[in-house]
VOGU-3710 file (C-alpha; in Angstrom, 3 decimals, decimal comma):
1> xxxxxxxxxx> 120,395/95,405/-8,498  119,698/92,342/-6,781  117,543/93,869/-4,080  115,005/95,236/-6,473  113,504/91,592/-6,885  112,719/91,453/-3,112  111,262/94,898/-2,590  107,763/95,347/-2,185  107,061/98,804/-3,809  104,444/100,886/-2,426
11> xxxxxxxxxx> 102,541/101,694/-5,569  98,642/101,703/-6,072  97,082/101,811/-9,308  96,103/105,200/-9,858  92,452/106,005/-10,770  92,254/107,536/-14,017  89,908/110,534/-13,419  88,083/112,213/-16,441  87,125/115,846/-16,319  83,461/116,688/-16,051
21> xxxxxxxxxx> 82,013/118,152/-19,170  81,019/121,962/-18,699  79,381/123,383/-21,621  77,567/126,536/-19,783  75,843/129,057/-22,208  75,375/131,291/-18,983  78,871/132,392/-19,104  78,761/136,106/-18,922  80,748/138,277/-21,200  84,435/138,755/-20,182
31> xxxxxxxxxx> 84,237/142,558/-20,072  81,431/142,784/-17,396  82,564/144,008/-14,193  78,881/144,086/-12,325  78,970/142,333/-9,180  76,831/139,223/-9,299  73,855/139,466/-7,280  72,852/137,101/-4,159  69,993/135,424/-6,449  72,445/134,602/-9,210
41> xxxxxxxxxx> 74,830/132,994/-6,868  72,220/131,056/-5,275  70,906/129,854/-8,455  74,309/128,738/-9,490  75,018/126,953/-6,067  74,922/123,116/-5,453  72,063/121,643/-3,757  72,105/123,106/-0,407  71,764/120,902/2,853  68,492/122,250/4,398
51> xxxxxxxxxx> 69,894/121,233/8,163  73,057/123,262/7,295  71,128/126,439/5,529  68,576/126,146/8,706  71,583/126,483/11,237  73,053/129,295/9,015  69,988/131,324/9,055  69,352/130,693/12,929  72,859/132,469/13,412  72,726/135,108/10,809
61> xxxxxxxxxx> 69,216/136,374/12,160  70,807/137,096/15,537  73,859/139,055/14,061  73,906/142,965/13,922  75,442/144,560/10,985  78,464/145,584/12,887  78,856/141,746/14,141  78,574/140,460/10,349  81,265/142,922/9,195  83,532/141,883/12,258
71> xxxxxxxxxx> 83,456/138,469/10,962  85,085/139,434/7,518  88,519/140,171/9,084  91,017/137,742/10,605  92,394/138,079/14,091  95,633/136,775/15,578  97,269/136,447/12,311  95,635/132,949/11,671  91,991/132,677/12,838  88,337/133,677/11,891
81> xxxxxxxxxx> 86,932/135,526/14,337  84,336/133,994/16,853  81,176/135,519/18,527  80,379/134,279/21,787  77,043/136,060/22,083  75,566/133,909/19,026  77,591/130,958/19,686  80,161/131,017/16,963  83,840/129,719/17,576  87,132/130,878/16,255
91> xxxxxxxxxx> 88,182/129,041/13,303  91,932/128,272/13,258  94,078/128,384/9,904  97,689/126,893/9,296  99,780/127,333/6,316  100,255/124,438/3,984  100,476/122,703/1,260  103,488/120,666/1,882  102,465/119,979/5,625  100,984/121,842/8,796
101> xxxxxxxxxx> 103,437/124,500/8,803  102,103/126,622/11,907  101,676/125,721/15,629  104,937/123,802/16,070  106,703/120,871/14,381  104,789/118,569/11,828  105,456/116,018/8,851  106,849/117,639/6,100  105,738/115,791/2,676  107,277/115,987/-0,723
111> xxxxxxxxxx> 106,858/119,411/-2,387  103,553/119,828/-4,724  105,868/119,700/-7,741  107,362/116,468/-6,359  103,971/114,809/-5,761  102,894/115,879/-9,451  106,015/114,002/-10,468  104,614/110,717/-8,784  101,713/111,031/-11,443  99,561/109,187/-8,752
121> xxxxxxxxxx> 96,392/110,943/-7,872  95,774/108,080/-5,392  98,978/108,958/-3,526  97,748/112,630/-3,643  94,841/111,477/-1,786  96,597/109,620/0,485  99,010/112,293/1,226  96,111/114,552/1,857  94,838/112,327/4,304  98,102/112,377/6,198
131> xxxxxxxxxx> 97,978/116,245/6,137  94,488/116,260/7,276  95,264/114,003/10,334  98,315/116,265/11,203  96,021/119,151/10,712  93,401/117,454/13,548  96,484/116,706/15,909  97,133/120,562/15,978  93,635/121,416/16,286  93,691/123,350/12,706
141> xxxxxxxxxx> 90,521/123,798/10,893  91,409/125,248/7,582  94,623/124,311/5,682  96,146/126,796/3,300  96,604/124,699/0,405  96,862/123,086/-2,203  98,703/125,397/-4,445  97,274/125,046/-7,942  99,192/127,742/-10,184  100,908/126,696/-13,332
151> xxxxxxxxxx> 104,522/126,027/-13,753  104,943/128,825/-16,678  108,929/129,273/-16,086  111,670/127,559/-13,919  112,402/130,947/-11,814  109,135/131,319/-10,055  110,083/131,244/-6,316  106,689/129,199/-5,471  106,813/126,474/-8,395  107,908/123,971/-5,811
161> xxxxxxxxxx> 104,269/124,398/-4,105  102,544/123,637/-7,458  101,456/120,721/-9,493  103,488/121,518/-12,714  102,882/122,741/-16,260  100,035/120,789/-17,250  96,338/121,692/-16,438  95,100/118,118/-16,520  97,794/116,443/-14,443  97,294/119,566/-11,947
171> xxxxxxxxxx> 93,709/118,877/-12,130  93,817/115,304/-10,924  96,565/115,976/-8,286  94,339/118,758/-6,791  91,207/116,315/-6,608  93,115/113,775/-4,878  94,753/116,028/-2,593  91,568/118,066/-1,695  89,441/114,878/-0,994  92,378/113,601/1,262
181> xxxxxxxxxx> 92,357/116,399/3,557  88,884/117,217/3,608  87,954/113,518/4,692  89,608/114,271/8,042  87,418/117,045/8,669  89,714/119,888/7,547  89,014/122,325/5,082  91,271/122,880/2,063  92,027/126,287/0,547  92,931/126,095/-3,181
191> xxxxxxxxxx> 95,322/128,827/-3,897  96,431/131,437/-5,502  93,321/132,285/-7,504  94,875/133,354/-10,184  97,745/134,210/-12,543  100,240/134,220/-9,884  103,141/132,513/-11,853  105,712/134,756/-10,651  106,724/136,272/-7,456  108,501/139,122/-8,780
201> xxxxxxxxxx> 106,796/142,482/-7,439  103,807/140,377/-6,763  101,611/143,033/-5,317  101,977/145,045/-8,380  102,258/143,027/-11,443  99,374/142,561/-13,748  98,828/139,389/-15,474  97,236/140,051/-18,903  95,663/136,682/-19,840  93,119/136,267/-22,547
211> xxxxxxxxxx> 89,967/134,187/-21,452  90,611/131,260/-23,472  94,034/130,790/-22,054  92,702/131,112/-18,629  90,021/128,687/-19,186  92,156/125,901/-20,826  95,447/126,423/-18,919  95,288/128,675/-15,500  91,841/127,896/-14,295  91,321/123,883/-14,702
221> xxxxxxxxxx> 93,064/122,937/-11,743  91,030/125,340/-9,569  87,850/124,357/-11,356  88,468/120,555/-10,525  89,167/121,500/-6,988  85,922/123,147/-6,749  83,619/120,926/-8,752  84,922/117,452/-8,007  87,056/118,001/-4,800  84,459/120,425/-3,196
231> xxxxxxxxxx> 87,258/122,571/-1,730  85,660/124,582/1,065  87,704/127,710/0,465  89,887/129,452/-2,203  92,535/132,048/-1,776  92,816/134,988/-4,051  96,439/136,019/-5,175  98,516/139,018/-4,784  98,783/140,145/-8,457  96,262/142,042/-10,674
241> xxxxxxxxxx> 94,804/140,176/-13,404  93,759/141,939/-16,702  93,929/145,465/-14,547  92,167/144,438/-11,531  93,684/142,718/-8,382  92,566/139,207/-7,714  90,945/140,002/-4,461  88,609/142,406/-6,039  88,089/140,826/-9,317  84,172/140,123/-9,982
251> xxxxxxxxxx> 84,990/138,173/-13,099  86,883/135,757/-11,291  85,427/135,590/-7,961  81,692/135,999/-8,370  81,519/135,159/-12,141  83,483/132,203/-12,721  84,200/130,672/-9,235  80,722/131,195/-7,541  78,560/131,286/-10,572  79,835/129,335/-13,307
261> xxxxxxxxxx> 81,379/126,760/-11,054  78,834/126,969/-8,212  81,468/127,483/-5,461  79,681/127,846/-2,273  82,508/128,293/0,075  84,955/130,943/1,258  86,683/133,274/-0,682  89,629/134,232/1,188  92,641/137,113/0,559  96,244/135,946/0,908
271> xxxxxxxxxx> 97,922/137,903/3,642  97,842/141,379/2,938  96,556/140,926/-0,639  93,439/143,341/-0,030  93,834/146,747/-1,206  90,269/148,209/-1,538  87,331/147,987/0,881  84,598/148,438/-1,489  86,162/146,967/-4,505  87,098/143,541/-2,536
281> xxxxxxxxxx> 83,561/143,639/-1,042  81,667/143,778/-4,284  84,391/142,006/-6,007  83,672/138,592/-4,380  86,051/138,555/-1,408  84,487/136,984/1,583  87,248/137,018/4,054  90,323/139,344/4,470  93,617/138,005/6,190  95,283/138,395/8,399
291> xxxxxxxxxx> 93,147/140,973/9,720  90,359/143,632/8,635  92,781/146,166/7,480  90,015/147,080/4,605  86,879/144,932/5,567  86,103/146,627/8,845  83,463/148,793/10,286  85,150/151,983/9,458  84,895/151,306/5,582  82,019/149,149/4,901
301> xxxxxxxxxx> 79,458/150,745/7,277  79,353/154,002/5,540  79,582/152,047/2,161  76,386/150,222/3,209  74,464/153,306/4,159  75,274/155,020/0,995  74,436/152,003/-1,092  77,881/151,317/-2,448  77,740/147,805/-0,827  74,541/146,165/-0,046
311> xxxxxxxxxx> 73,535/144,292/2,999  72,735/141,445/1,102  76,195/141,258/-0,209  77,590/141,332/3,642  75,143/138,527/4,373  76,404/136,366/1,521  80,104/136,613/3,047  79,088/135,808/6,542  76,826/132,901/5,348  79,599/131,243/3,303
321> xxxxxxxxxx> 81,677/131,383/6,584  79,256/129,934/8,649  77,979/127,292/6,176  81,274/125,629/5,941  82,188/125,794/9,514  78,842/124,041/10,259  79,256/121,426/7,279  82,604/120,782/8,865  81,544/120,606/12,289  83,726/123,016/13,641
331> xxxxxxxxxx> 80,921/124,612/16,267  79,986/121,315/17,494  83,290/119,565/18,335  86,854/119,980/19,376  88,973/120,219/16,421  91,870/119,034/18,090  91,903/115,214/18,061  94,178/114,254/21,066  93,995/110,662/19,865  96,082/111,347/16,736
341> xxxxxxxxxx> 99,886/111,830/17,536  101,619/114,618/16,265  104,704/112,461/15,713  102,881/110,299/13,706  104,382/106,988/12,269  101,554/106,479/9,701  102,476/110,152/8,531  106,202/109,219/8,315  105,403/106,234/6,055  103,297/108,281/3,884
351> xxxxxxxxxx> 105,856/110,997/3,596  108,460/108,218/2,617  106,250/106,682/0,068  105,685/110,194/-1,366  109,380/110,938/-1,568  109,922/107,445/-3,393  107,657/108,096/-6,103  108,378/111,833/-6,681  112,169/111,453/-7,546  112,843/111,402/-11,346
361> xxxxxxxxxx> 115,779/109,783/-12,944  116,572/111,983/-15,701  119,960/110,344/-17,052  121,239/107,219/-16,550  124,083/106,587/-19,195  125,685/103,127/-19,305  123,496/102,026/-16,353  125,438/103,840/-13,742  122,576/103,514/-11,272  121,670/101,572/-9,380
371> xxxxxxxxxx> 125,078/101,540/-7,510  125,689/97,733/-6,779  127,294/97,426/-3,184  129,169/94,439/-4,387  131,327/96,484/-6,643  131,019/99,930/-5,402  133,037/100,011/-1,925  133,452/103,620/-1,522  130,932/106,582/-2,414  132,070/110,063/-2,190
381> xxxxxxxxxx> 129,043/112,422/-1,244  129,627/115,980/-1,905  127,805/119,215/-2,218  126,066/121,927/-0,362  122,734/119,674/-0,600  124,082/116,605/1,124  124,090/117,966/4,511  121,781/119,462/6,279  118,423/118,015/4,953  116,454/120,469/2,719
391> xxxxxxxxxx> 112,989/119,042/3,130  111,200/122,266/1,953  111,514/125,488/0,190  111,214/128,655/1,807  108,301/130,970/2,779  104,920/129,882/4,010  105,326/126,373/2,639  108,311/125,670/4,616  107,119/122,875/7,235  109,733/122,117/10,181
401> xxxxxxxxxx> 109,523/118,341/10,879  110,474/116,887/14,049  113,313/114,957/12,224  114,434/115,094/8,523  116,860/112,636/6,810  119,450/114,384/4,909  120,828/112,718/1,847  124,223/112,063/3,530  122,519/110,159/6,327  120,328/108,374/3,826
411> xxxxxxxxxx> 123,213/106,956/1,566  125,039/106,267/5,058  122,143/104,398/6,338  121,207/102,570/3,275  124,676/101,859/1,698  125,434/99,257/4,478  129,123/98,364/4,226  129,916/100,772/1,636  132,549/103,559/2,814  131,195/107,104/2,514
421> xxxxxxxxxx> 133,501/110,076/2,052  131,864/113,394/2,650  132,844/117,071/1,899  130,692/120,151/1,232  132,693/121,009/-1,758  132,641/124,685/-1,888  132,830/127,292/1,022  129,793/128,532/3,090  128,812/132,135/2,511  129,976/133,066/6,137
431> xxxxxxxxxx> 133,498/131,627/5,254  133,507/133,392/1,765  133,061/136,820/3,638  135,868/136,272/6,093  138,169/135,047/3,552  137,739/138,320/1,532  140,598/140,603/2,647  139,387/144,130/1,685  141,378/147,278/2,658  140,075/150,820/3,493
441> xxxxxxxxxx> 143,063/152,080/1,550  145,121/151,276/-1,422  148,174/151,387/0,899  148,495/150,650/4,480  144,789/150,512/5,202  142,883/148,565/7,963  141,327/145,350/7,090  137,785/145,574/6,065  135,549/148,365/4,327  134,688/151,716/5,428
451> xxxxxxxxxx> 130,730/151,359/6,148  128,400/154,376/5,883  125,090/153,497/7,559  122,345/155,934/6,480  118,927/155,894/8,507  117,193/156,257/4,977  116,795/154,157/2,033  118,353/156,971/-0,203  121,994/157,141/1,246  120,786/160,402/3,155
461> xxxxxxxxxx> 120,424/161,082/6,882  123,998/159,524/7,779  123,664/157,761/11,060  126,940/156,100/11,554  130,522/155,468/10,010  132,630/152,743/10,898  134,898/150,168/9,464  133,400/146,779/9,073  135,826/143,584/8,716  133,457/142,093/6,284
471> xxxxxxxxxx> 130,111/142,639/4,671  127,545/140,270/6,058  124,176/141,130/7,285  121,902/138,606/8,504  118,379/138,911/9,532  117,783/142,617/9,401  114,339/144,270/8,491  114,689/147,819/8,559  114,151/150,785/5,933  117,937/151,853/5,684
481> xxxxxxxxxx> 120,887/152,035/3,194  124,776/151,052/3,589  127,490/152,007/1,333  130,742/150,121/1,901  133,907/151,464/0,163  137,503/150,523/0,020  140,085/148,281/-1,901  140,786/144,881/-2,874  144,607/143,861/-3,663  144,929/140,440/-5,135
491> xxxxxxxxxx> 147,616/138,289/-3,930  148,000/136,316/-7,260  147,084/137,288/-10,942  144,177/135,228/-12,513  140,321/134,888/-12,475  138,462/136,242/-9,393  134,768/135,755/-8,811  133,116/138,541/-7,028  129,768/136,878/-5,077  127,115/139,067/-3,514
501> xxxxxxxxxx> 123,627/138,461/-2,348  120,560/140,246/-1,079  117,282/138,782/0,034  113,632/139,932/0,510  112,814/143,347/-0,922  116,459/144,236/-0,828  118,613/145,910/-3,624  122,612/146,572/-4,082  124,846/147,688/-6,508  128,740/146,700/-6,681
511> xxxxxxxxxx> 131,224/148,869/-8,509  134,666/147,974/-9,169  136,900/150,726/-10,224  133,910/152,656/-10,468  132,340/150,352/-12,959  128,828/148,692/-12,428  129,928/144,802/-12,002  126,780/143,341/-10,345  123,070/144,838/-9,533  119,873/143,545/-8,089
521> xxxxxxxxxx> 116,769/145,793/-8,356  114,288/145,675/-5,559  112,180/142,609/-5,353  114,402/141,119/-8,229  115,867/137,897/-6,959  117,107/135,852/-4,034  120,197/133,711/-5,373  123,821/135,006/-4,729  125,011/136,571/-7,970  128,474/136,376/-9,402
531> xxxxxxxxxx> 130,989/137,845/-11,799  134,201/136,560/-12,989  136,970/139,233/-13,405  140,784/139,087/-14,380  142,717/140,850/-11,730  146,424/141,333/-11,572  148,475/140,468/-8,490  149,295/143,531/-6,101  146,940/146,166/-8,016  144,471/147,903/-5,711
541> xxxxxxxxxx> 141,013/147,855/-7,017  138,703/150,141/-5,759  135,421/148,802/-4,500  132,033/150,354/-3,550  129,048/148,356/-2,535  125,831/150,326/-2,250  123,131/148,154/-0,257  119,348/149,125/0,538  117,703/147,123/3,039  113,812/147,167/3,015
551> xxxxxxxxxx> 111,444/145,602/5,738  109,556/142,554/4,920  108,182/139,331/6,543  110,949/137,258/4,901  113,474/139,523/6,506  116,739/140,917/4,777  120,428/139,884/4,487  123,431/140,978/2,495  126,880/139,726/1,754  129,812/140,442/-0,434
561> xxxxxxxxxx> 132,810/138,298/-1,249  135,815/138,026/-3,778  138,202/135,061/-4,196  140,277/133,427/-6,798  137,796/131,172/-8,828  140,218/128,446/-8,421  139,766/128,385/-4,709  135,995/127,878/-4,845  135,833/124,171/-4,955  137,719/122,500/-2,134
571> xxxxxxxxxx> 140,604/120,287/-2,518  139,355/117,743/-0,512  136,372/117,289/-2,588  138,564/116,605/-5,684  140,754/114,327/-3,638  137,698/112,109/-2,104  135,858/112,113/-5,766  139,111/110,736/-7,271  139,546/108,162/-4,314  136,011/106,670/-4,416
581> xxxxxxxxxx> 134,301/104,181/-6,819  131,590/106,552/-7,307  130,829/110,284/-6,474  127,268/111,658/-5,790  127,256/115,548/-6,194  124,091/117,312/-4,306  123,454/120,897/-5,623  120,501/123,100/-5,952  118,564/125,455/-3,658  117,192/125,619/-0,288
591> xxxxxxxxxx> 114,943/127,524/1,887  116,940/130,705/1,767  117,458/130,787/-2,115  114,119/129,317/-3,442  111,160/130,683/-1,761  108,099/133,027/-2,218  108,732/136,530/-2,304  110,988/136,727/-5,256  112,193/134,602/-8,473  115,296/132,626/-8,318
601> xxxxxxxxxx> 117,794/132,231/-10,904  117,838/129,669/-13,826  121,578/128,993/-13,095  122,426/127,108/-9,921  123,757/129,222/-7,352  127,360/130,439/-7,724  130,137/127,804/-7,627  127,866/124,722/-7,961  128,508/124,231/-11,697  132,285/124,541/-11,096
611> xxxxxxxxxx> 131,938/121,682/-8,399  130,154/119,351/-10,696  132,534/119,726/-13,356  135,461/119,390/-10,878  134,074/116,117/-9,439  133,239/114,775/-13,008  136,759/115,361/-14,200  137,895/113,368/-11,145  135,566/110,480/-11,132  133,948/109,073/-14,256
621> xxxxxxxxxx> 130,889/107,650/-12,288  129,624/110,930/-10,974  125,885/111,231/-10,210  124,274/114,683/-9,967  121,318/115,027/-7,508  119,409/118,506/-8,067  117,164/120,098/-5,343  115,002/122,660/-6,775  111,359/123,455/-7,680  111,875/123,182/-11,432
631> xxxxxxxxxx> 114,689/123,069/-14,283  118,058/124,569/-13,913  120,736/125,265/-16,357  122,739/122,166/-16,903  124,743/122,836/-20,199  128,028/123,353/-18,591  127,911/119,731/-17,339  125,226/117,849/-18,364  127,262/115,856/-20,979  130,155/115,313/-18,552
641> xxxxxxxxxx> 128,385/113,187/-16,170  126,297/109,842/-16,591  123,889/110,173/-14,093  121,199/112,970/-13,079  118,503/112,686/-10,515  115,706/115,458/-9,917  115,271/115,331/-6,408  112,693/118,247/-5,860  112,100/119,281/-2,303  111,377/115,693/-1,013
651> xxxxxxxxxx> 110,197/116,109/2,456  111,537/114,796/5,596  112,133/111,327/4,220  113,899/112,401/1,201  117,361/111,249/2,249  116,053/107,719/2,720  114,153/107,732/-0,675  116,798/109,027/-2,671  119,436/106,315/-1,002  117,044/103,468/-1,958
661> xxxxxxxxxx> 117,069/104,393/-5,341  120,717/105,070/-5,596  121,486/101,591/-3,963  118,414/99,918/-6,325  116,147/99,074/-3,276  113,579/100,862/-4,907  112,902/101,395/-8,463  112,478/105,035/-9,664  109,137/105,860/-10,990  108,864/109,581/-10,907
671> xxxxxxxxxx> 108,292/111,711/-14,279  108,682/115,165/-14,962  105,504/117,329/-14,390  107,191/120,323/-16,417  109,463/120,513/-19,285  113,370/121,055/-18,582  114,747/123,512/-21,244  118,336/123,550/-22,527  118,412/127,165/-22,337  116,152/129,583/-20,800
681> xxxxxxxxxx> 115,751/131,340/-23,945  114,021/128,288/-25,575  110,933/128,392/-23,037  107,885/129,674/-24,854  107,364/132,433/-22,069  110,859/133,876/-22,455  109,842/137,021/-23,930  106,995/137,635/-21,815  107,706/136,276/-18,393  108,569/139,563/-17,092
691> xxxxxxxxxx> 107,066/142,973/-18,398  108,981/144,087/-21,417  107,693/147,710/-21,358  109,374/148,773/-17,992  106,198/148,521/-16,238  104,086/146,028/-14,357  102,118/144,454/-17,042  103,087/140,972/-18,016  101,456/139,835/-21,201  101,182/136,043/-21,428
701> xxxxxxxxxx> 101,985/136,130/-25,252  102,407/132,349/-25,686  98,673/131,866/-24,829  97,834/128,075/-24,480  101,041/127,280/-25,817  102,558/126,782/-22,405  105,493/123,989/-21,670  105,481/121,222/-23,832  102,422/122,811/-26,038  104,918/125,628/-26,917
711> xxxxxxxxxx> 107,935/123,625/-27,741  106,271/121,459/-30,304  104,489/124,378/-31,731  108,110/126,020/-32,049  110,033/122,634/-33,003  112,609/123,596/-30,007  113,931/120,210/-28,370  114,015/120,511/-24,726  116,839/119,004/-22,598  114,206/116,789/-20,773
721> xxxxxxxxxx> 110,763/116,744/-22,162  107,506/116,717/-20,073  106,560/113,162/-18,624  110,194/111,999/-18,957  111,555/109,828/-16,275  113,595/106,757/-16,450  113,468/103,347/-14,740  115,768/100,397/-14,034  113,326/98,398/-16,013  111,851/98,791/-19,446
731> xxxxxxxxxx> 108,251/98,983/-20,481  106,369/98,436/-23,820  103,257/99,624/-25,308  100,893/97,391/-27,399  97,340/96,869/-28,925  95,710/100,242/-28,863  91,968/100,502/-29,163  89,832/103,424/-29,684  85,984/102,856/-29,404  83,846/104,363/-31,131
741> xxxxxxxxxx> 85,810/105,292/-34,191  83,178/107,622/-35,166  81,559/108,863/-31,970  78,778/111,639/-32,113  79,488/114,900/-30,504  78,828/114,808/-26,941  79,978/110,905/-26,793  82,795/109,422/-24,527  85,600/107,558/-26,257  87,431/104,734/-24,628
751> xxxxxxxxxx> 91,172/104,007/-25,183  92,766/100,945/-24,113  96,170/99,464/-24,573  98,501/96,957/-22,993  101,528/97,822/-20,910  104,449/95,110/-20,358  107,439/95,156/-18,202  109,821/93,971/-20,738  112,809/94,176/-17,999  114,142/91,899/-15,460
761> xxxxxxxxxx> 112,851/93,949/-12,237  109,521/95,237/-11,001  108,760/98,699/-11,414  105,938/101,251/-11,957  105,163/103,285/-15,467  103,049/106,330/-15,758  101,358/105,595/-18,940  100,268/108,847/-20,692  97,407/109,787/-23,264  97,724/112,779/-25,167
771> xxxxxxxxxx> 94,976/113,990/-27,832  95,412/116,320/-30,870  92,936/118,033/-32,809  94,711/118,868/-36,214  91,768/120,353/-37,995  90,346/122,680/-35,547  89,130/126,049/-36,409  91,390/127,851/-33,770  94,891/127,247/-33,118  95,570/124,238/-30,617
781> xxxxxxxxxx> 98,608/122,447/-29,575  99,643/119,455/-31,505  98,865/117,437/-28,467  97,194/117,783/-25,018  97,675/115,274/-22,018  94,055/113,994/-21,511  94,663/110,959/-19,410  97,158/108,784/-17,516  97,643/106,019/-15,213  100,230/104,523/-12,927
791> xxxxxxxxxx> 100,657/100,876/-13,477  102,817/98,674/-11,110  104,230/95,426/-13,068  106,612/92,675/-12,312  109,062/91,367/-14,911  107,278/90,111/-17,977  103,829/91,175/-16,698  101,301/93,006/-18,877  98,283/94,820/-17,762  95,553/96,090/-19,772
801> xxxxxxxxxx> 94,687/99,773/-19,304  91,526/101,900/-20,261  90,993/105,424/-20,195  88,221/107,341/-21,050  88,103/110,862/-23,183  84,990/112,784/-22,602  83,628/115,656/-24,588  85,183/118,361/-22,367  88,579/116,612/-23,169  88,115/117,006/-26,748
811> xxxxxxxxxx> 86,808/120,530/-26,583  88,673/124,192/-26,712  87,061/127,375/-25,065  85,093/129,336/-27,562  85,411/133,132/-26,889  82,536/133,650/-29,008  80,204/131,466/-27,637  81,648/131,737/-24,125  81,560/127,934/-23,540  83,543/124,761/-24,154
821> xxxxxxxxxx> 83,103/123,475/-27,769  83,607/120,126/-29,280  84,058/120,535/-33,183  83,429/117,619/-35,711  86,368/116,015/-37,480  89,628/113,966/-36,763  91,433/113,684/-33,264  94,874/111,937/-32,863  95,570/110,023/-30,126  99,057/109,633/-28,586
831> xxxxxxxxxx> 100,021/106,765/-26,135  103,635/106,606/-24,642  106,230/107,153/-22,016  106,149/111,034/-22,043  105,392/113,689/-24,455  108,112/113,289/-26,807  108,388/109,310/-26,743  105,355/108,178/-28,137  104,791/104,277/-28,828  101,164/104,168/-29,995
841> xxxxxxxxx> 99,107/106,426/-32,304  95,453/106,035/-33,671  92,606/108,182/-34,985  88,838/108,712/-34,697  86,380/111,262/-35,827  83,646/112,949/-34,367  80,454/113,216/-36,160  77,379/115,475/-35,745  74,778/114,464/-33,254
//
């Protein structure tokens, strides 16, 4: 702890943004599916820049209808096509949002969920600026980020890309990020619009969300990105929303985004997320990516000719593409700035700063952290997450950095003279499959399993039969099926664990003695599954493993293993844990097990719970570090370990940042942007996260009671509440002030209070302001986050904080009036450390105008 007093922490006081008031009586009825006319769109758009519109018109008038339609579909995977005849350059895109993924290596910043855990909107802007610089170094015009979907449940494969469960926190992060990127002359793309809260069967699932819930929970981050951040593009999601694909939803694209919010930019599809030419054209989609599979001359010229799609609609789409390209100067300059290094020290420093502020100290019993290097001479570093580095989750958000600091390297570098002992702790998948001794026969069989490879996915059209010494397929992408059959004969009696995995769109069924032991449906999951079974030595157990491989851009893989459960934690891990003064166990997911394309499990991957328990039994000073995009089940070991750290996916500098926190060079300041439940069954969305009618319809039954709102409604206590995060110092709140006490409707309210560092080391506190409306005419949460600021304080220092509540913060979305409604009556103000730890409360009453 001695190093904390001399550390200059890289915190800035975050600006406390307030949400713009929007009371729009022009909102159309939800049921209307008529496309918004060009005149309506123009009337709702912000003031146009005359010089830009003049240039747009000059180009547009030269183009034929065929040329205009050619502009509506991408080319070469990541480009908007150009047109040399009229002077239009190709426009280059790259995946985000953790960095610039395509076209070579780049800086890998902390994941969106980690950035939200910083509770620092100013940091979001600085990271956005860094990503914008990196994009310019690669000549990228449009970044496909930020990700703005709401964290509804921990299993969503893309939670790590997003800004958590609260719409206000996500909104503030979105504005900072968008402004930062676009300040560098690079467009942002707010995605995935909307209701994309699960990766399971994402092309087909239908998110059924009532409009009030949409407006209050799932739309505000997008709205803020448009109204305040002025994002140049929005990306539609794969899923359907209330029975209509997002890419052809006139209600979402035309009515809400383009008319209500005045969005004058490009509405693009996600990759292969367009499903109908006329529906998408009239439903507000401007650009189909990665190609014009539907928005092409073959489909649209006849539709224009027979009146199903108007020329004005086509013109509006091209106008939007031209407008933003001209505004950002894409046609007037080289987008690639050769003066910016692609291996940028400034970006590296920003990535380290982001990692430091993202990490959340969840538990610190008996002040097990920070580790004192004068006392702790030996540290055991154990677990699959320790090495190599895991800077990002998988899919299109996975950035490949030039270098990435693993947790093992970080602890070794920062630990100084501390002796580091390392072991992975559990066998790798490849080793597990080789150690599984299957036999083709119950007696005197050949080692391995009989393998039947079929040329179709339904186990017909047999192509090949052979003996495979193990079950391990890596990197396939074929439309085939495979059946492995044989026996497993245990050498000893006891508890055995069956382990199997399939990724992408694949499915499998494992039968032991003709009884189904493990199963994965297509599109269901990506984390290995396990089943424990008591087995007798010398008994031949019949095995049948049926696997179906489907092609997909994420590829396919499969494996099968069985071993004594006692052998799944290495003896070396137990021994070094016992030898060390402290043990740090690194568990969680990686790019292969938490990614877009399918959801993950709530439980940690197999054998990791066992590893934690074994290390905790060997060393009472055990700290667990979790790599994940959200909560995991901790019930088997949470009470056995004194220290728990949530590391998220902390980017290329995560190893350094984590080590600096572990050894006390940096005081942790991250706080949870999502509630961590004790059990998945406790989550408000548990009963409706997936379809419960056997179909594709997912009814958002919890409505506005998402996350902490729902836990407080039910009275269920989570494991770690929203906004929770510990520090190596302590903070106190005093002197709450509310002015005016009786505001008129439409008037702002100012909330002020003092925050004091009552500990002995410098630190930063994310002070949180919640608001309740107990007498509302509609069901409202007990309290909702409506303000926050991050305050850096020296020991004994006090700062006075002032936050503003505007009328929008006090309002709910009124379905009858199709507008935000602020009611008269009492409002309760809550100020404190988290949603569950409130230090100050007060009241005011809104009077009539």
